[in-house]
C-alpha positions as CSV (number, residue, x, y, z in Angstrom):
1,M,64.1,-128.7,-130.4
2,I,67.6,-127.4,-129.0
3,A,68.7,-128.1,-125.5
4,V,70.4,-125.0,-124.0
5,V,72.8,-125.1,-121.1
6,S,72.8,-121.8,-119.2
7,A,75.7,-120.4,-117.2
8,L,74.0,-122.1,-114.0
9,G,74.7,-125.2,-115.6
10,M,70.8,-125.9,-116.2
11,T,69.4,-127.1,-119.0
12,V,66.5,-125.1,-121.1
13,V,64.7,-126.7,-124.0
14,L,64.0,-123.8,-126.5
15,G,61.8,-124.3,-129.5
16,G,61.7,-122.2,-132.2
17,C,60.1,-118.7,-131.2
18,G,56.7,-118.1,-132.7
19,S,57.1,-121.7,-135.2
20,T,53.4,-121.7,-135.3
21,G,51.9,-121.8,-139.0
22,S,53.8,-121.4,-142.6
23,S,55.4,-118.6,-143.4
24,D,57.4,-117.6,-146.8
25,V,60.8,-116.9,-145.1
26,T,62.4,-118.6,-142.0
27,L,65.2,-116.6,-140.0
28,R,67.2,-118.1,-137.9
29,L,68.9,-116.3,-134.9
30,V,71.8,-117.4,-132.2
31,A,71.7,-115.0,-129.3
32,A,73.5,-115.2,-125.8
33,D,71.6,-115.8,-122.6
34,Y,72.0,-112.9,-120.5
35,G,69.6,-114.4,-117.2
36,D,71.6,-116.0,-114.6
37,S,68.4,-118.7,-114.2
38,A,65.7,-120.2,-116.2
39,A,63.0,-118.2,-115.1
40,N,64.6,-114.7,-116.6
41,S,66.5,-116.5,-119.7
42,S,66.7,-114.0,-122.6
43,K,64.4,-116.9,-124.6
44,K,61.5,-114.8,-122.6
45,Y,62.4,-111.6,-124.1
46,W,63.2,-113.2,-127.6
47,D,60.0,-115.0,-127.5
48,A,58.2,-111.6,-126.9
49,L,60.1,-109.7,-129.5
50,V,59.3,-112.3,-132.3
51,E,55.9,-112.8,-131.3
52,D,55.2,-109.1,-131.7
53,Y,57.0,-109.0,-135.0
54,E,55.6,-112.1,-136.6
55,S,52.1,-110.9,-136.0
56,Q,52.5,-107.9,-137.8
57,H,54.5,-109.9,-140.8
58,P,52.7,-113.0,-141.1
59,D,55.3,-114.0,-144.1
60,V,58.3,-114.1,-141.6
61,N,58.8,-116.7,-139.3
62,V,62.0,-116.4,-136.8
63,E,63.5,-118.9,-135.0
64,V,65.9,-118.2,-132.2
65,S,68.2,-120.4,-130.4
66,V,69.6,-118.9,-127.2
67,Y,73.0,-120.5,-125.6
68,S,74.7,-119.4,-122.4
69,W,78.1,-117.2,-123.1
70,N,80.0,-120.2,-122.4
71,D,78.8,-121.8,-125.2
72,V,77.3,-119.1,-127.6
73,D,80.4,-118.1,-129.8
74,R,81.6,-121.6,-130.3
75,K,78.1,-122.6,-131.3
76,V,78.0,-120.2,-133.8
77,K,81.9,-121.0,-135.3
78,E,80.7,-124.9,-135.4
79,M,77.7,-123.8,-137.5
80,V,79.6,-121.3,-139.9
81,D,82.6,-124.0,-140.3
82,A,79.8,-126.4,-141.2
83,G,78.4,-124.2,-143.8
84,H,75.1,-124.1,-142.4
85,A,75.7,-120.3,-140.8
86,P,72.7,-119.1,-138.9
87,D,71.3,-115.7,-140.8
88,M,71.9,-113.5,-137.6
89,A,74.0,-114.1,-134.7
90,Q,74.3,-111.9,-131.5
91,I,77.4,-113.0,-129.6
92,G,81.0,-111.5,-128.8
93,A,83.1,-110.9,-131.8
94,Y,82.3,-110.4,-135.4
95,A,85.9,-109.1,-136.8
96,D,87.0,-112.4,-138.0
97,Y,83.5,-113.3,-140.1
98,A,83.5,-110.0,-141.4
99,A,87.3,-110.5,-143.0
100,A,86.0,-113.8,-144.1
101,G,83.8,-112.1,-146.3
102,K,80.5,-114.1,-144.4
103,L,78.8,-110.7,-143.4
104,Y,76.7,-108.2,-144.3
105,A,77.8,-104.7,-144.0
106,A,75.3,-102.8,-141.6
107,S,74.5,-100.4,-144.6
108,D,73.0,-103.4,-146.4
109,L,71.1,-104.1,-143.7
110,L,69.6,-101.3,-141.3
111,S,67.8,-98.4,-142.6
112,I,69.2,-94.9,-142.3
113,R,67.5,-94.0,-139.4
114,T,68.3,-96.9,-137.4
115,Q,72.4,-96.5,-138.3
116,A,72.0,-93.5,-137.2
117,D,70.6,-93.8,-133.8
118,F,73.7,-96.0,-132.7
119,L,76.1,-94.5,-129.9
120,S,79.2,-93.7,-132.4
121,Q,81.5,-94.5,-130.1
122,L,80.1,-98.2,-130.5
123,S,79.2,-97.8,-134.2
124,D,83.1,-97.2,-134.7
125,A,83.8,-100.1,-132.4
126,G,81.7,-102.1,-135.1
127,A,83.8,-101.3,-138.2
128,W,86.5,-103.7,-140.0
129,E,88.4,-101.7,-142.7
130,H,86.2,-98.7,-141.9
131,T,83.0,-100.5,-142.7
132,Q,80.8,-101.3,-139.9
133,Y,79.7,-105.2,-139.6
134,G,79.5,-105.3,-135.9
135,I,76.1,-104.0,-135.0
136,P,76.0,-103.3,-131.2
137,F,73.3,-105.0,-129.3
138,A,74.1,-104.7,-125.5
139,G,76.6,-102.1,-123.6
140,S,77.9,-102.3,-120.2
141,T,81.1,-100.5,-118.0
142,R,82.1,-101.6,-115.0
143,V,82.4,-100.3,-111.5
144,L,83.5,-101.9,-108.2
145,F,80.4,-103.3,-106.0
146,Y,81.4,-103.7,-102.2
147,N,79.4,-105.2,-99.7
148,K,78.1,-102.2,-97.1
149,T,77.4,-104.7,-94.3
150,L,80.5,-106.6,-94.5
151,F,82.4,-103.2,-94.8
152,A,80.6,-101.3,-91.8
153,Q,81.5,-105.0,-89.7
154,A,84.9,-104.4,-90.7
155,G,85.3,-100.7,-89.9
156,I,86.5,-99.7,-93.5
157,T,85.5,-97.3,-96.2
158,P,85.4,-98.0,-99.8
159,P,89.0,-98.0,-101.6
160,T,90.1,-95.3,-103.7
161,T,93.6,-96.8,-104.6
162,W,95.3,-100.6,-104.6
163,D,96.9,-100.5,-101.6
164,E,93.4,-99.4,-99.9
165,L,91.9,-102.0,-102.0
166,A,94.6,-104.5,-100.5
167,A,94.2,-103.1,-97.1
168,D,90.5,-103.4,-96.9
169,A,90.7,-107.0,-98.1
170,Q,92.8,-107.8,-95.8
171,A,90.2,-106.2,-92.8
172,L,87.4,-108.6,-94.4
173,K,89.6,-111.5,-94.1
174,G,89.6,-110.6,-90.9
175,K,86.1,-110.8,-90.0
176,G,85.9,-114.2,-91.7
177,V,84.8,-113.1,-95.5
178,K,84.6,-116.0,-97.7
179,Y,85.8,-113.8,-101.0
180,P,87.5,-110.6,-99.4
181,F,87.9,-109.4,-103.2
182,A,86.3,-111.9,-105.7
183,L,89.0,-112.3,-109.0
184,P,87.1,-113.8,-111.6
185,L,89.8,-115.3,-113.8
186,G,88.3,-118.4,-114.8
187,P,87.1,-118.9,-118.7
188,E,83.6,-117.5,-118.7
189,E,84.6,-113.8,-119.0
190,A,88.7,-113.7,-117.7
191,Q,89.1,-111.3,-120.7
192,A,86.9,-108.6,-119.3
193,E,88.3,-108.9,-115.4
194,T,91.8,-108.6,-117.1
195,M,91.4,-105.3,-119.0
196,Q,89.8,-103.4,-116.4
197,W,92.8,-104.4,-114.6
198,L,95.2,-103.4,-117.2
199,L,93.3,-99.9,-117.4
200,S,93.6,-99.3,-113.7
201,G,97.5,-100.2,-113.8
202,G,98.9,-97.0,-113.9
203,N,102.4,-96.6,-115.2
204,G,101.2,-94.5,-118.3
205,G,98.2,-96.9,-118.6
206,G,98.0,-100.5,-119.8
207,G,95.3,-102.5,-122.4
208,Y,95.6,-105.3,-124.5
209,T,96.6,-102.7,-127.2
210,D,98.6,-99.3,-127.8
211,D,97.1,-96.5,-129.4
212,I,97.8,-97.6,-133.1
213,G,96.3,-101.2,-132.3
214,T,99.4,-103.1,-131.7
215,Y,99.0,-106.0,-128.9
216,T,101.0,-105.0,-126.0
217,I,99.7,-107.6,-123.7
218,N,103.4,-108.2,-122.0
219,S,104.3,-104.4,-121.7
220,E,106.0,-103.3,-118.2
221,A,103.0,-101.7,-116.7
222,N,101.0,-105.1,-117.4
223,V,103.1,-107.3,-116.1
224,S,103.5,-104.7,-113.2
225,T,99.8,-105.2,-113.0
226,F,99.4,-108.7,-112.8
227,A,102.6,-109.3,-110.4
228,W,100.4,-106.8,-107.9
229,L,97.7,-109.1,-108.5
230,K,99.6,-112.5,-107.8
231,D,101.9,-111.0,-104.9
232,E,99.2,-108.3,-103.0
233,L,95.9,-110.0,-103.3
234,V,95.5,-114.0,-104.5
235,G,99.2,-114.4,-102.6
236,K,98.0,-113.2,-99.1
237,D,94.6,-115.5,-99.4
238,L,92.3,-112.6,-100.1
239,T,90.6,-113.8,-103.1
240,G,88.6,-116.7,-101.6
241,P,88.7,-119.8,-101.4
242,V,88.2,-120.7,-105.4
243,A,91.7,-119.9,-107.4
244,P,90.8,-117.1,-109.5
245,G,91.4,-119.3,-112.7
246,K,88.9,-121.6,-111.7
247,L,86.2,-118.5,-110.7
248,N,83.9,-117.8,-113.2
249,R,81.9,-114.0,-113.5
250,A,78.4,-116.0,-112.9
251,T,79.9,-117.9,-109.6
252,A,81.6,-114.8,-108.6
253,F,78.3,-112.5,-109.0
254,A,76.2,-115.2,-107.1
255,A,78.5,-115.5,-104.6
256,F,78.3,-111.4,-104.2
257,A,74.3,-111.4,-104.0
258,D,74.9,-114.3,-101.1
259,G,77.0,-112.0,-98.8
260,Q,79.8,-114.1,-99.2
261,V,82.2,-111.1,-101.1
262,G,83.6,-108.2,-100.1
263,M,84.4,-106.2,-103.1
264,L,84.5,-107.6,-107.0
265,N,84.4,-105.3,-110.5
266,G,80.7,-105.8,-111.2
267,H,78.5,-104.7,-114.5
268,P,75.0,-103.4,-114.4
269,T,73.2,-107.0,-114.2
270,L,74.4,-107.5,-110.7
271,I,72.4,-104.4,-109.4
272,Q,68.9,-106.5,-110.0
273,Q,71.0,-109.7,-108.7
274,A,72.3,-108.2,-105.6
275,T,68.8,-106.5,-104.8
276,K,66.8,-109.4,-105.4
277,K,68.7,-111.3,-102.2
278,G,68.7,-108.2,-100.1
279,V,72.3,-107.4,-100.5
280,K,73.2,-104.0,-99.6
281,F,75.8,-102.6,-101.7
282,G,77.5,-99.3,-102.9
283,M,79.3,-98.5,-106.0
284,V,82.4,-96.7,-106.4
285,P,85.0,-96.1,-109.9
286,M,87.5,-98.9,-110.1
287,P,90.6,-97.5,-108.3
288,G,93.7,-97.3,-110.1
289,R,97.0,-97.9,-108.8
290,T,97.7,-94.4,-107.0
291,G,93.9,-93.2,-107.7
292,K,91.0,-93.6,-110.1
293,A,91.8,-95.5,-112.7
294,R,92.2,-94.1,-116.2
295,A,89.5,-95.8,-117.8
296,S,86.4,-98.4,-117.1
297,M,86.2,-100.9,-119.4
298,G,83.5,-100.5,-122.1
299,V,81.8,-103.3,-123.5
300,S,79.5,-104.0,-126.4
301,D,78.4,-107.4,-127.5
302,W,77.6,-107.7,-131.5
303,M,74.7,-108.5,-133.6
304,M,75.9,-109.4,-136.9
305,G,74.2,-110.8,-140.4
306,F,75.2,-113.8,-142.4
307,K,75.3,-113.4,-145.9
308,Q,74.9,-117.2,-146.9
309,N,71.3,-117.4,-147.0
310,G,70.5,-114.6,-148.5
311,H,67.5,-112.7,-146.4
312,A,69.3,-109.1,-146.3
313,D,66.0,-107.3,-146.7
314,R,64.3,-109.7,-144.4
315,I,67.1,-109.4,-141.9
316,G,67.1,-105.7,-141.9
317,D,63.4,-105.4,-141.4
318,F,63.7,-107.7,-138.7
319,L,66.7,-105.7,-137.1
320,D,64.9,-102.4,-137.5
321,F,62.0,-103.7,-135.3
322,V,65.1,-105.1,-132.7
323,Y,66.3,-101.5,-132.8
324,A,63.1,-99.6,-132.0
325,K,63.3,-97.7,-129.1
326,K,61.0,-99.8,-127.0
327,N,62.5,-102.8,-127.6
328,V,66.2,-101.3,-126.6
329,L,64.5,-100.0,-123.2
330,E,62.9,-103.4,-122.8
331,F,65.8,-105.4,-123.5
332,S,68.4,-102.9,-121.0
333,R,65.7,-102.8,-118.6
334,T,65.1,-106.4,-118.1
335,Y,68.9,-107.6,-117.6
336,G,70.4,-104.3,-116.2
337,L,72.5,-103.3,-119.6
338,L,73.3,-100.0,-121.1
339,P,71.1,-99.0,-124.2
340,V,73.2,-99.3,-127.4
341,T,71.2,-96.5,-129.3
342,G,71.1,-92.4,-128.8
343,S,67.2,-92.8,-128.4
344,A,67.0,-95.2,-125.8
345,S,70.1,-93.6,-124.0
346,N,68.5,-90.2,-123.8
347,A,65.2,-91.6,-122.5
348,M,67.2,-93.5,-119.9
349,S,68.8,-90.4,-118.8
350,V,66.0,-88.2,-118.0
351,S,63.8,-91.1,-116.8
352,G,62.4,-91.0,-113.4
353,Q,62.3,-95.0,-113.0
354,A,64.2,-96.5,-110.2
355,T,65.8,-99.1,-112.7
356,D,67.1,-96.6,-114.9
357,K,68.2,-94.3,-112.1
358,T,70.9,-97.0,-110.9
359,L,72.2,-97.5,-114.2
360,R,73.3,-93.9,-114.7
361,P,76.7,-94.3,-113.0
362,F,77.4,-96.9,-115.7
363,L,75.8,-94.8,-118.5
364,D,77.9,-92.1,-117.6
365,Q,80.8,-93.6,-117.9
366,L,80.2,-95.6,-121.3
367,P,81.2,-92.3,-123.3
368,T,84.8,-92.1,-121.9
369,S,85.3,-96.2,-121.6
370,E,87.7,-98.2,-123.6
371,L,86.2,-101.2,-125.0
372,Y,87.9,-104.5,-126.5
373,P,90.2,-104.3,-129.8
374,A,86.6,-106.1,-131.3
375,G,87.5,-104.6,-135.1
376,K,90.8,-106.8,-135.0
377,T,90.4,-110.5,-136.7
378,S,92.2,-112.2,-134.0
379,W,90.6,-110.7,-131.3
380,A,88.6,-113.6,-131.4
381,A,91.3,-116.1,-131.4
382,V,93.0,-113.4,-128.5
383,S,90.1,-113.4,-126.0
384,A,90.0,-117.3,-126.4
385,A,93.7,-117.6,-125.3
386,V,93.1,-114.8,-122.3
387,K,90.3,-116.7,-120.9
388,Q,91.9,-120.2,-120.6
389,N,95.1,-119.0,-119.5
390,I,95.5,-115.3,-117.5
391,G,94.4,-117.3,-114.6
392,Q,97.7,-119.1,-114.6
393,A,99.7,-115.7,-114.2
394,V,98.5,-115.4,-110.3
395,A,98.5,-118.9,-109.5
396,P,101.3,-120.1,-107.3
397,G,104.4,-120.8,-108.8
398,G,103.0,-118.7,-111.8
399,S,105.1,-116.5,-113.7
400,P,103.1,-113.1,-114.5
401,S,105.9,-112.4,-117.3
402,G,105.8,-115.8,-118.4
403,V,102.3,-116.0,-119.1
404,L,101.6,-112.5,-120.8
405,T,104.6,-113.1,-122.9
406,R,103.0,-116.0,-124.0
407,L,99.9,-114.3,-124.6
408,Q,101.4,-111.7,-126.6
409,A,103.1,-114.2,-128.8
410,T,99.5,-116.0,-129.5
411,A,98.1,-112.2,-130.0
412,M,101.2,-111.4,-132.7
413,A,100.8,-115.0,-134.7
414,A,96.8,-114.2,-134.6
415,D,97.5,-111.1,-135.7
416,S,99.8,-112.0,-138.5
417,S,97.7,-114.9,-139.5
418,S,94.9,-112.7,-140.1
419,A,96.7,-110.3,-142.1
420,S,98.0,-113.2,-144.6
């Protein structure tokens, strides 16, 4: 039995999914939790899927352990470092394991039909040294969510520029809104909030890397972006009672669903969360410095198969099942995330289901979105450093230039180490 701590701090005890009876092969999967409570934990999705699979494959037992996003990457790393890699992991980064020779190539696992069904942009992002090891699992993009009720009370309209965003936040503050703008730069997912702001920074664009993949974290555009955040939002008490460096995404989303947040960057799962609480909200593209941001941030989480225990054929057969259209659609609809396959994306784009219609603004952005530099073996270390340190860039007395320069040094050292 495994004790799992969810993003909300609750403990869920999981056994192996469908673990009754004997089998010739046991496959172990470590997966991330996309739910926001025990009631909709990803455990339920995997329980049902594994039961279905095992009913058709009585000689295979699949055991799934689900951990919160705060813990899952670290848990897999500990298992691998201890010499006990799972057969599969569904986590945030793959390249460091690929570079270490620990992963099967996707072509060693998946059928040609399954491989061909992935959205090409995501398949390309899953490649290390021109071979795909990272298998896309769930996609998302970001838009700006705003509380329609609070905006009406303040007599304001959704922003299209940073100046308008700051003015709207000031008006919301004047009406006593707890979080005029929620800025989650805490360790749960600070790398995502950071990237969305970097992409909207103007001045020729910003981001973690340049066009040839070299880290540019402390570029002039990026430093200017964080200086603006520090001076115009955080410094004017427009980001709420919790310091951005201590505010996690799950807490920010929960506060929005409770009607305490005027604006925040959100991904599709927030739709369901806010709707359940009866919050009237709107969604607009993330504003840029002087207009629409040049790109939305796209995110893909990753599935991967570890070589340590063998079982390539069994892993591949199970993953072919996982990526069947009906299963991809079921997961996407359950957790409000974007399908990573063409067949499921096409089905969602023409569907009349209300859930699918609400996801289309995100789905439309995915082909032109920019993803993390996931193919860099250093990205896992850089992402971890951003999570732990970026909040200091906007803290009182903090130096955006200093923090970003230190992160750049960390990134370059990690890049150099991974190349040696």
